C-alpha positions as CSV (number, residue, x, y, z in Angstrom):
1,M,107.8,75.0,108.2
2,S,104.4,76.7,109.2
3,T,101.3,74.1,109.5
4,I,99.7,73.7,106.4
5,E,95.8,74.4,105.7
6,R,94.2,71.3,103.9
7,I,91.3,71.8,102.0
8,S,89.1,69.4,100.3
9,L,87.9,70.1,96.9
10,R,84.2,70.5,96.2
11,K,82.4,68.7,93.1
12,A,81.0,71.0,90.7
13,E,79.7,71.1,86.9
14,I,80.4,73.2,84.2
15,G,78.9,73.3,80.5
16,E,76.8,70.4,80.0
17,G,77.2,68.0,83.0
18,L,81.1,67.9,83.0
19,A,81.9,67.2,86.4
20,I,85.0,69.2,87.6
21,F,86.6,69.8,91.5
22,R,86.9,73.2,93.0
23,A,90.2,74.3,94.9
24,L,89.3,78.2,94.8
25,P,87.0,79.9,96.2
26,T,86.0,77.8,99.1
27,R,84.9,79.1,102.3
28,Q,88.2,78.1,103.9
29,R,90.3,80.0,101.4
30,R,89.1,82.7,99.0
31,M,92.2,83.7,97.4
32,V,96.0,82.8,97.0
33,G,97.6,85.8,96.1
34,A,95.5,87.1,92.9
35,W,94.3,83.5,92.1
36,C,90.8,83.8,92.9
37,F,89.4,80.7,91.1
38,L,90.9,77.0,90.5
39,D,89.0,74.2,88.8
40,H,90.8,70.8,88.2
41,I,89.0,69.5,85.3
42,G,89.2,65.6,84.6
43,P,90.8,63.4,84.0
44,V,87.8,62.3,82.1
45,S,86.9,60.0,79.5
46,F,84.2,60.7,76.6
47,G,82.0,58.5,75.1
48,A,81.3,58.5,71.5
49,G,79.3,61.8,70.8
50,Q,80.3,63.1,74.2
51,G,82.4,66.3,75.1
52,M,82.8,69.7,77.0
53,H,80.8,72.6,75.6
54,V,80.5,76.0,77.9
55,G,78.4,78.4,75.7
56,A,78.7,82.0,75.5
57,H,79.5,83.9,78.8
58,P,80.9,86.9,80.1
59,H,83.9,88.0,82.6
60,T,85.0,91.1,83.9
61,C,87.9,92.4,86.1
62,L,90.0,88.9,85.7
63,Q,92.2,87.0,83.6
64,T,91.1,83.4,82.6
65,F,94.1,81.2,82.7
66,T,93.9,77.4,81.0
67,W,96.8,75.1,81.5
68,M,96.3,72.3,79.2
69,I,97.5,68.4,80.3
70,E,95.3,66.1,78.0
71,G,93.1,66.6,75.3
72,R,92.7,69.6,72.9
73,I,89.9,72.6,73.5
74,L,88.5,75.2,71.2
75,H,88.6,78.7,72.6
76,R,86.6,81.6,71.1
77,D,86.0,84.8,72.3
78,S,84.3,88.2,71.2
79,L,87.5,89.8,70.0
80,G,87.3,87.2,67.1
81,S,90.1,84.8,68.7
82,E,90.0,81.5,67.9
83,Q,92.5,79.0,69.1
84,V,93.0,75.4,69.9
85,I,95.0,74.8,73.2
86,Q,96.8,71.4,73.3
87,P,98.6,69.8,76.0
88,G,101.6,71.6,77.6
89,Q,100.1,74.9,76.3
90,V,98.3,77.9,78.0
91,N,95.5,80.1,77.1
92,L,95.2,83.3,78.9
93,M,92.2,85.8,78.1
94,T,92.2,89.2,79.9
95,A,88.6,90.4,80.4
96,G,89.2,94.0,81.8
97,T,86.0,95.9,81.3
98,G,84.1,92.7,79.4
99,I,84.6,90.0,77.3
100,V,82.7,86.9,76.1
101,H,84.0,83.5,75.2
102,T,83.0,79.7,74.7
103,E,84.9,76.6,75.1
104,D,84.8,73.4,73.4
105,S,86.6,70.2,73.5
106,L,87.3,69.1,69.4
107,P,85.2,66.5,67.9
108,G,86.7,62.8,68.3
109,E,88.5,63.9,71.7
110,E,88.4,61.1,74.1
111,R,90.0,62.4,77.1
112,L,90.3,65.9,78.9
113,H,92.6,67.2,81.8
114,A,93.2,70.5,82.4
115,A,93.6,73.0,85.0
116,Q,91.2,76.5,85.0
117,L,92.1,79.4,86.8
118,W,91.0,82.8,87.3
119,I,93.3,85.8,88.1
120,A,91.8,88.9,89.7
121,L,92.8,92.2,88.1
122,P,93.8,94.8,90.8
123,P,91.8,98.4,90.8
124,E,94.3,100.2,88.6
125,H,94.0,97.2,86.3
126,A,90.2,96.6,86.3
127,D,88.9,98.1,83.2
128,T,92.2,97.5,81.1
129,A,91.7,96.5,77.7
130,A,90.6,93.1,76.8
131,A,93.1,90.7,75.4
132,F,93.9,87.1,74.5
133,E,97.2,85.2,74.7
134,H,98.0,81.8,73.5
135,H,101.5,80.5,74.8
136,P,102.5,77.2,73.0
137,V,106.0,77.4,74.5
138,L,106.9,77.6,78.3
139,P,110.0,77.2,80.6
140,N,110.7,73.8,81.3
141,W,113.2,72.1,83.6
142,S,113.7,69.1,85.3
143,Q,115.2,68.7,89.0
144,D,115.4,65.5,91.2
145,G,113.2,63.6,88.9
146,V,110.5,66.2,88.7
147,A,109.6,67.9,85.4
148,C,108.7,71.6,86.2
149,T,106.9,73.7,83.9
150,L,106.8,77.7,84.8
151,L,103.1,79.0,83.6
152,A,103.2,82.2,85.5
153,G,105.6,84.6,87.0
154,R,109.4,84.0,87.6
155,Y,111.3,81.0,89.3
156,A,115.3,81.0,89.6
157,E,116.4,82.0,86.0
158,H,113.4,81.3,84.4
159,Q,110.7,83.8,83.3
160,A,107.0,82.8,82.0
161,P,105.7,84.5,78.9
162,T,102.4,85.2,80.4
163,R,101.3,88.7,81.3
164,V,100.1,89.3,84.7
165,F,99.3,92.2,86.7
166,T,100.6,91.4,90.2
167,P,103.3,89.3,91.6
168,L,102.3,85.7,91.1
169,L,103.9,82.0,90.6
170,G,102.4,79.2,88.8
171,M,104.0,75.9,88.0
172,D,103.2,72.5,87.2
173,L,105.4,69.5,88.5
174,A,105.2,66.1,87.2
175,S,107.3,63.0,88.1
176,A,106.7,59.7,86.2
177,G,109.2,57.5,88.4
178,G,108.5,59.5,91.4
179,G,111.5,61.2,93.7
180,T,111.5,64.2,96.1
181,T,112.7,67.9,95.6
182,T,112.8,71.3,97.2
183,V,111.1,74.5,95.7
184,A,112.4,77.7,96.5
185,L,109.5,80.1,97.9
186,E,109.5,83.7,98.1
187,P,108.8,84.7,101.8
188,G,106.2,87.5,101.1
189,F,104.0,85.0,98.9
190,E,101.4,82.8,100.0
191,Y,100.9,79.6,98.3
192,G,98.6,76.7,97.8
193,V,99.6,73.1,96.0
194,L,97.1,71.0,94.6
195,A,97.5,67.1,94.0
196,L,96.2,66.6,90.5
197,E,97.1,63.0,90.2
198,G,98.7,60.1,91.9
199,G,100.5,60.7,95.3
200,V,101.6,63.8,96.2
201,S,103.5,65.2,99.9
202,V,103.8,68.6,101.2
203,A,106.3,69.1,103.8
204,G,106.0,65.6,104.9
205,E,102.4,65.6,104.8
206,R,100.5,63.2,102.2
207,L,97.8,64.8,100.0
208,A,95.0,62.6,98.5
209,E,94.1,63.3,95.1
210,N,92.1,66.3,94.7
211,E,93.2,68.0,97.9
212,F,94.4,71.5,98.3
213,A,97.5,72.7,100.6
214,Y,97.7,76.2,101.6
215,L,100.6,78.0,103.1
216,G,101.0,81.5,104.5
217,P,103.8,83.6,104.0
218,G,107.3,83.9,105.8
219,Q,108.6,80.6,104.2
220,D,111.7,80.4,102.0
221,R,111.3,76.6,100.8
222,L,109.0,74.0,100.5
223,D,109.8,70.0,100.3
224,L,107.5,67.9,98.0
225,G,107.2,64.5,97.7
226,F,106.1,62.4,94.4
227,A,104.9,58.9,94.0
228,A,105.3,57.6,90.6
229,D,102.8,59.1,87.7
230,S,102.1,62.0,90.2
231,R,101.6,65.4,89.3
232,A,100.9,68.6,91.3
233,L,100.1,72.4,90.8
234,L,101.7,75.3,92.6
235,V,100.3,78.3,92.7
236,G,101.4,81.4,94.6
237,G,101.3,85.4,95.0
238,A,101.7,88.3,97.0
239,P,98.7,88.7,99.1
240,F,96.0,90.5,97.3
241,G,95.3,92.9,100.1
242,R,91.6,93.4,99.4
243,D,88.6,91.4,99.0
244,V,86.8,91.0,95.6
245,T,83.5,90.3,94.8
246,M,82.6,87.3,92.6
247,W,79.4,86.0,91.5
248,W,78.9,83.9,88.3
249,N,81.5,84.6,86.0
250,F,81.8,88.0,87.2
251,V,84.8,89.6,89.1
252,G,84.7,93.1,90.7
253,H,85.9,95.2,93.4
254,D,82.3,95.9,94.8
255,R,79.0,94.7,94.5
256,D,77.8,97.7,92.5
257,Y,80.3,96.7,89.9
258,V,79.2,93.2,89.7
259,A,75.7,94.4,89.7
260,Q,76.0,96.7,86.8
261,A,78.4,93.9,84.8
262,Q,75.1,91.4,85.0
263,A,72.6,94.4,84.0
264,D,74.7,95.1,80.9
265,W,74.5,91.1,80.1
266,E,71.1,90.7,80.5
267,S,70.4,93.9,78.3
268,G,72.9,93.3,75.7
269,A,75.2,96.1,76.4
270,A,78.2,96.7,73.8
271,R,80.7,95.8,76.5
272,F,79.9,92.1,75.9
273,G,80.3,91.5,72.4
274,C,79.2,88.3,70.3
275,V,81.4,85.3,69.9
276,P,81.6,84.5,66.1
277,G,80.4,81.4,65.2
278,D,78.4,80.7,68.4
279,G,74.7,81.0,66.9
280,G,74.2,84.0,69.4
281,K,73.2,81.8,72.1
282,R,74.0,82.9,75.5
283,L,74.3,81.5,78.7
284,V,71.7,83.1,81.7
285,A,73.1,84.4,84.5
286,P,71.7,83.5,88.1
287,A,69.5,86.0,90.1
288,L,72.1,88.1,92.3
289,P,72.6,86.8,95.8
290,W,73.3,89.5,97.9
291,A,70.7,88.6,100.7
292,S,72.6,85.4,100.7
293,S,74.5,84.7,104.2
294,D,77.6,83.1,102.7
295,R,78.3,86.5,100.4
């Protein structure tokens, strides 16, 4: 087993003051396969009258992927989609050339726990038609006292229903009583493991909660350990093979693409439609940072 690269998550905020922990992108690791963004949301408890609200905002050249662990979120988008996602379900939105959406926790929700990911679209699919999918049923099984749910890709005889455009794997692994298990890996993939709850060990190394472990290609198995009431997210994929440009909610394959997307958002171009029921309020994009030394 190659040495794992340990990455501490950085704290950020989304919407109206909701704290999240970001595993991708960081200065240490920009992507794992086509997975280019990974936020761990919660677990958080809301007080009376509180909740999550993320106003109307655009996306390009990516898929948003929401894995719900606890609580409920209402998704609305400019295609007219309106869908509540519940625990154990996935929402998958393909932006293509452009889409707009909002996300809100439901009134009266007291808890929220989820993972929000983005998948970069390869150049040949950058302008694919926008789409939305809701997957209430996903492949699941138990091995060695660990409950496994396949979120994306194929594992053994299991195939996830989520539509992706590059070779990927996404898997949730949870253990109520604790245990150890071995996961088969595709040697051509790179992988990341995020400790979501409790005590998780990767190849014998204990991860802190909200710590991310990266493993490069060339490995065919991974030993995972779980304390009682622990959960981890495993993501992997074939190395993407090229850099992507990310700024705010835009992904593109060069700066010109992203700059044009931002100009179109600011001008109200037709590629970014309205979300029914949002009252016409739209988030304001921050200024492009091309002169910044970290871009």
